[in-house]
C-alpha positions as CSV (number, residue, x, y, z in Angstrom):
1,M,0.1,0.1,-0.1
2,K,1.2,3.5,-0.9
3,N,2.1,6.1,1.9
4,I,0.7,9.6,1.7
5,L,4.5,10.7,1.8
6,D,4.8,8.9,-1.6
7,L,2.3,11.5,-3.2
8,P,3.1,14.4,-5.4
9,T,2.5,17.7,-3.8
10,P,0.6,19.6,-3.0
11,S,-1.9,17.0,-2.1
12,F,-5.1,17.3,-0.2
13,L,-5.4,14.4,2.4
14,V,-7.9,13.4,4.8
15,D,-7.4,11.1,7.9
16,L,-10.4,8.8,7.4
17,D,-10.4,7.7,11.2
18,K,-10.5,11.3,12.2
19,L,-13.4,12.1,9.7
20,E,-15.3,9.3,10.8
21,S,-15.0,9.8,14.3
22,N,-15.8,13.7,13.9
23,I,-19.0,12.5,12.0
24,K,-19.9,9.8,14.7
25,E,-19.5,12.2,17.5
26,M,-21.8,15.2,16.1
27,A,-24.4,12.4,15.1
28,E,-24.4,10.9,18.6
29,M,-24.7,14.3,20.1
30,C,-27.6,15.4,18.0
31,K,-29.3,11.7,18.6
32,K,-28.8,12.1,22.5
33,N,-30.6,15.3,22.5
34,G,-33.5,14.4,20.1
35,K,-32.1,16.8,17.2
36,Q,-32.4,16.1,13.7
37,L,-29.0,16.5,11.9
38,W,-28.8,18.3,8.4
39,P,-25.1,18.8,7.9
40,M,-24.0,21.7,5.6
41,V,-22.5,20.3,2.5
42,K,-20.3,23.3,1.5
43,T,-17.5,22.3,3.8
44,H,-16.7,19.0,1.9
45,K,-18.6,19.3,-1.5
46,S,-18.5,15.5,-1.5
47,T,-21.2,13.1,-1.9
48,F,-19.0,10.2,-0.7
49,I,-18.7,12.2,2.6
50,A,-22.4,12.8,2.8
51,E,-23.2,9.3,2.3
52,I,-21.1,8.7,5.6
53,Q,-22.9,11.3,7.3
54,Q,-26.2,9.7,6.3
55,N,-25.1,6.5,7.2
56,H,-24.6,7.8,10.8
57,G,-28.1,9.2,11.0
58,A,-28.2,12.3,9.0
59,K,-31.6,13.0,8.0
60,G,-31.1,15.6,5.3
61,F,-28.5,18.1,4.0
62,L,-28.1,22.0,3.9
63,V,-26.6,23.2,0.7
64,G,-25.0,26.5,-0.3
65,T,-25.2,26.1,-3.9
66,I,-27.4,24.7,-6.5
67,D,-24.6,22.6,-7.9
68,E,-24.4,20.9,-4.4
69,A,-27.9,20.1,-4.5
70,E,-27.9,18.9,-8.1
71,K,-25.0,16.4,-7.2
72,L,-26.8,15.3,-4.0
73,V,-30.0,14.4,-6.0
74,E,-27.8,12.8,-8.7
75,K,-26.8,10.6,-6.1
76,G,-30.1,9.7,-4.6
77,F,-30.3,12.0,-1.6
78,K,-33.8,13.0,-1.1
79,E,-34.1,15.8,1.8
80,I,-32.3,19.1,1.0
81,M,-32.4,22.5,2.4
82,V,-31.2,25.4,0.4
83,A,-29.3,28.0,2.8
84,Y,-29.8,31.1,1.1
85,P,-32.6,32.6,-1.3
86,V,-32.8,31.5,-5.0
87,A,-33.5,34.6,-7.1
88,S,-32.5,34.0,-10.9
89,K,-34.7,32.7,-13.5
90,E,-32.0,29.9,-14.1
91,N,-31.5,28.8,-10.8
92,I,-35.3,28.6,-10.2
93,E,-35.5,26.3,-13.0
94,R,-32.9,24.3,-11.7
95,I,-34.3,24.2,-8.2
96,I,-38.0,23.1,-9.6
97,K,-36.5,20.5,-11.9
98,L,-34.7,19.0,-8.6
99,A,-38.1,19.1,-6.7
100,K,-39.3,16.4,-9.2
101,N,-37.0,13.7,-7.4
102,S,-36.4,15.3,-4.0
103,H,-38.0,17.3,-1.2
104,I,-36.3,20.7,-1.5
105,I,-36.9,23.3,1.3
106,L,-36.1,27.1,0.3
107,S,-35.3,29.9,2.5
108,F,-36.2,33.5,2.2
109,D,-35.5,36.8,4.0
110,G,-37.8,39.0,1.7
111,I,-40.7,39.0,-0.6
112,E,-38.7,39.7,-3.8
113,A,-37.0,36.4,-4.5
114,A,-39.9,34.5,-3.0
115,T,-42.3,36.2,-5.6
116,K,-39.9,35.2,-8.5
117,V,-40.0,31.7,-7.2
118,E,-43.7,31.9,-7.0
119,E,-44.2,33.2,-10.6
120,A,-42.1,30.0,-11.7
121,C,-43.8,27.7,-9.8
122,E,-47.5,28.7,-11.0
123,K,-46.4,28.0,-14.3
124,V,-45.5,24.2,-13.9
125,D,-47.9,23.8,-10.6
126,T,-45.0,23.1,-8.3
127,Y,-45.0,23.8,-4.4
128,F,-42.2,24.4,-2.2
129,D,-41.8,24.3,1.5
130,Y,-39.9,27.2,2.8
131,L,-38.1,28.7,6.0
132,I,-37.9,32.3,7.0
133,I,-34.3,33.3,7.9
134,I,-33.8,34.8,11.1
135,D,-30.7,37.2,11.8
136,S,-29.3,36.3,15.1
137,G,-26.4,38.6,15.0
138,L,-24.2,37.9,12.0
139,H,-26.2,40.9,9.9
140,R,-25.8,39.2,6.8
141,F,-29.1,37.2,5.5
142,G,-32.2,37.3,7.7
143,V,-35.0,39.5,9.4
144,A,-34.9,40.7,13.0
145,P,-36.9,38.1,15.2
146,E,-39.7,41.0,15.7
147,K,-40.0,41.3,12.0
148,A,-40.9,37.7,11.2
149,I,-44.4,38.4,11.3
150,E,-44.2,41.3,9.1
151,L,-42.3,39.1,6.4
152,A,-44.8,36.1,7.1
153,E,-47.7,38.4,6.5
154,K,-46.3,39.2,3.0
155,L,-45.3,35.6,1.9
156,K,-48.4,34.2,3.1
157,K,-50.2,35.6,-0.2
158,L,-48.1,33.1,-2.3
159,T,-49.9,30.2,-3.4
160,Y,-46.9,28.0,-4.2
161,L,-45.0,28.6,-1.2
162,K,-45.7,26.8,2.2
163,L,-44.1,28.1,5.4
164,K,-42.6,25.3,7.5
165,G,-40.7,27.3,10.3
166,I,-37.6,29.4,10.6
167,A,-33.7,29.0,10.6
168,T,-30.7,30.9,11.3
169,H,-26.8,30.8,11.0
170,P,-24.8,32.3,13.9
171,G,-21.7,32.8,11.8
172,H,-20.4,35.8,13.9
173,A,-19.1,33.2,16.4
174,Y,-16.2,33.1,14.2
175,S,-15.0,36.6,15.1
176,K,-15.0,35.8,18.6
177,T,-11.8,35.1,20.7
178,N,-12.7,32.4,23.3
179,I,-15.4,30.0,24.4
180,E,-17.1,32.3,26.6
181,E,-17.8,34.6,23.7
182,I,-19.0,31.7,21.8
183,K,-21.5,30.7,24.5
184,K,-22.8,34.3,24.4
185,V,-23.4,34.0,20.6
186,A,-25.3,30.6,21.2
187,R,-27.4,32.4,23.8
188,E,-28.3,35.2,21.4
189,E,-28.9,32.4,18.9
190,I,-31.6,30.5,21.0
191,E,-33.2,33.9,22.0
192,S,-33.7,35.1,18.6
193,L,-35.2,31.8,17.3
194,T,-37.3,31.6,20.7
195,K,-38.6,35.2,20.0
196,A,-39.2,34.6,16.3
197,A,-40.9,31.3,16.9
198,T,-43.0,32.5,19.8
199,L,-44.5,35.6,17.7
200,L,-45.1,33.4,14.8
201,K,-47.0,30.6,16.7
202,K,-48.9,33.2,18.6
203,E,-50.5,34.7,15.2
204,G,-51.1,31.2,14.1
205,Y,-48.2,30.5,11.5
206,P,-47.0,27.2,11.3
207,V,-43.4,26.7,12.9
208,E,-42.8,22.9,12.4
209,I,-39.0,23.5,11.9
210,V,-36.7,25.5,13.9
211,A,-33.3,25.1,12.5
212,T,-29.6,26.5,13.3
213,G,-26.2,25.5,13.0
214,S,-22.7,26.4,13.3
215,T,-19.9,24.2,14.4
216,P,-18.6,26.5,17.3
217,T,-21.9,26.9,18.8
218,A,-23.4,23.4,18.1
219,S,-22.8,21.9,21.5
220,F,-24.1,24.9,23.3
221,V,-27.4,24.9,21.7
222,V,-28.2,21.2,20.8
223,G,-29.9,20.8,24.1
224,D,-32.3,23.6,23.9
225,K,-35.8,22.5,23.5
226,I,-36.7,25.2,20.8
227,I,-34.1,23.4,18.3
228,D,-35.5,20.9,15.8
229,I,-32.7,20.7,13.4
230,L,-28.8,21.1,13.8
231,R,-27.1,22.3,10.5
232,P,-23.3,22.5,11.3
233,G,-20.8,21.8,8.5
234,N,-17.0,22.4,9.5
235,Y,-17.0,19.5,12.2
236,V,-16.2,16.9,9.5
237,F,-12.9,18.3,9.3
238,Y,-12.3,21.0,11.8
239,D,-9.3,23.3,11.2
240,A,-6.9,26.0,12.6
241,I,-9.7,28.4,13.3
242,Q,-11.7,26.0,15.3
243,V,-8.5,25.1,17.4
244,A,-8.0,28.6,17.9
245,L,-11.6,29.3,19.0
246,G,-11.0,26.3,21.6
247,V,-13.7,24.4,19.9
248,T,-11.4,21.3,19.1
249,T,-8.0,20.2,19.4
250,L,-5.4,19.5,16.6
251,E,-5.6,15.8,17.1
252,K,-9.2,15.9,15.6
253,C,-8.4,18.2,12.4
254,A,-9.0,15.5,9.5
255,L,-7.9,17.6,6.4
256,T,-4.4,18.6,5.8
257,V,-2.5,19.6,2.8
258,L,1.0,18.0,2.0
259,A,3.7,20.1,0.5
260,T,7.3,19.9,-0.1
261,V,10.0,22.3,1.0
262,I,11.5,23.5,-2.5
263,S,14.2,26.3,-1.2
264,H,16.2,27.3,1.8
265,P,17.2,30.7,0.7
266,K,17.9,31.9,4.2
267,E,18.8,30.1,7.6
268,D,15.4,31.1,9.2
269,L,13.3,30.7,5.7
270,F,11.9,27.8,4.1
271,I,9.9,27.9,0.8
272,I,7.1,25.6,0.2
273,N,5.1,24.5,-3.1
274,V,1.8,25.4,-1.7
275,G,0.3,29.0,-1.6
276,S,-2.8,30.7,-1.5
277,K,-4.4,28.4,-4.0
278,G,-4.0,25.4,-1.8
279,L,-4.3,27.0,1.8
280,G,-6.3,30.1,0.8
281,L,-5.7,33.5,2.4
282,D,-8.6,33.0,4.9
283,K,-7.7,33.8,8.6
284,G,-11.5,33.7,9.4
285,A,-14.4,34.0,7.4
286,H,-16.1,36.8,9.7
287,G,-12.9,38.5,11.1
288,S,-11.1,36.1,13.7
289,S,-7.9,38.1,15.3
290,L,-6.9,34.7,16.6
291,I,-5.2,33.4,13.5
292,Q,-1.6,34.9,12.9
293,S,-0.4,32.5,10.1
294,Y,-1.7,30.5,7.2
295,G,-2.1,27.1,8.5
296,I,-0.5,24.9,11.3
297,V,2.3,22.8,10.3
298,K,1.6,19.3,11.9
299,G,4.4,18.2,14.3
300,H,6.6,21.3,13.8
301,P,5.7,24.2,16.0
302,E,9.1,25.7,15.2
303,L,7.7,26.3,11.6
304,I,5.2,29.3,11.0
305,I,3.7,29.8,7.5
306,E,4.0,33.7,7.5
307,S,2.9,34.6,3.7
308,L,1.5,32.9,0.8
309,S,2.0,33.8,-3.0
310,E,-0.5,32.0,-5.4
311,E,1.7,28.8,-5.6
312,V,4.3,29.0,-3.0
313,G,4.7,30.0,0.6
314,K,7.1,31.3,2.9
315,V,7.8,29.4,6.3
316,K,9.7,31.2,8.8
317,V,11.9,28.9,11.0
318,T,11.6,30.0,14.7
319,G,13.8,27.1,16.2
320,N,15.7,24.0,15.9
321,T,14.1,21.9,13.0
322,D,15.1,18.6,11.2
323,I,13.3,19.8,8.1
324,K,15.4,20.1,4.8
325,V,14.8,20.9,1.1
326,S,12.9,18.0,-0.4
327,G,11.4,17.3,3.0
328,K,7.6,16.9,3.2
329,I,5.2,18.6,5.7
330,E,1.4,18.4,6.4
331,I,-0.3,21.7,7.3
332,I,-3.8,22.0,8.8
333,P,-5.5,24.9,7.0
334,N,-7.0,27.9,8.6
335,H,-10.4,27.3,7.0
336,A,-10.9,23.8,5.8
337,C,-14.1,24.7,4.0
338,S,-12.3,26.9,1.4
339,T,-9.4,24.6,1.3
340,A,-11.4,21.4,0.2
341,N,-13.0,23.5,-2.7
342,M,-9.6,24.0,-4.1
343,T,-9.0,20.5,-5.2
344,S,-11.3,17.9,-7.3
345,Y,-9.9,15.1,-5.2
346,L,-9.2,14.2,-1.5
347,I,-6.8,11.5,-0.5
348,G,-8.3,9.4,2.2
349,H,-5.8,7.6,4.5
350,R,-5.5,5.7,7.8
351,N,-2.2,6.4,9.6
352,G,-0.7,7.3,6.4
353,I,-1.5,4.6,4.4
354,I,-3.5,5.5,1.5
355,E,-7.0,3.7,1.4
356,K,-9.2,5.8,-1.0
357,V,-9.6,8.5,-3.5
358,I,-12.6,11.0,-2.7
359,P,-13.9,12.9,-5.4
360,V,-14.9,16.7,-4.4
361,D,-17.7,16.4,-7.0
362,A,-20.1,18.9,-5.8
363,R,-17.7,21.9,-6.4
364,E,-18.8,24.8,-8.6
365,G,-17.7,24.2,-12.0
366,T,-18.2,20.4,-12.0
367,Q,-20.9,20.6,-14.7
368,N,-20.8,22.5,-18.1
369,P,-23.0,25.3,-17.8
370,L,-24.0,25.0,-21.2
371,A,-25.3,21.8,-20.4
372,L,-28.0,23.4,-18.2
373,L,-29.5,25.5,-20.7
């Protein structure tokens, strides 16, 4: 069997033992607390990993793109939520097509996109369930909890869309600096959903689903009675940001990038053959101040990735090291979700022995756009 160190670099690696353990741990936590788990697919964009999640009890999946939804449906997955409003004619047509073979739940935070979907549905006599997006503090999508009634009043005039509940994403947890601050975000998450659900129910609106999710706050909200569905994504891999936040440990990080040291121009500097097109320039999706480098070099705390060009990176040497030119290093990326999207294949291994090539088959651009017309 081939070892990961035999691979050309850069290569994108997944420790299958860690991956499976992370998936199982989240599934068991949800089951123990009586919650459905609908993982966010944008983290891994792989139907192979989605199948592992389903085998461990995932009831459905949350998608960030129509490409992800199409690949899931193509592979036979039936329950899919779309995280963001669909507004363009072409994407609405794609979603309607998917609804023939799966149950698609849409999400809205305004009347404009919903009206576009309604008009298209009327032409083909197709109905959709939907969730109202609640802003719990990220201030991206969503309405304030007290505005949920106002939006529900507007949307109830639409015949082909049926309200099923509410959802939020506390992404601002990523801008925090410690677990206590993350717990505060979790409380805001619960308070916002509770307020919105209470107001809607009081006015007679159905709230069959209350969905939320982010990996940092998951363990702090899963036990609350208001929650029906948890939708975290990053937990399958974890990454340097999750470690910095105190959410997990280095030992649980499943995704790494394998690189080769290709130059040693100065005593305290190495150059590696992976750059921003492998590791990304991400130091936190919503402004984390905890991340100072561009990834963590496994087993080598004396090596700091201080800057990246597109295809190469500078690694500062801060102490004694046994690394030399032609040596290979594994790097835990800052943000696993963006790193996994930079490759078409992940190399699955156990204890460094290669076991499986995993297609990242739900990336954008995996389908010919003209074929969709």
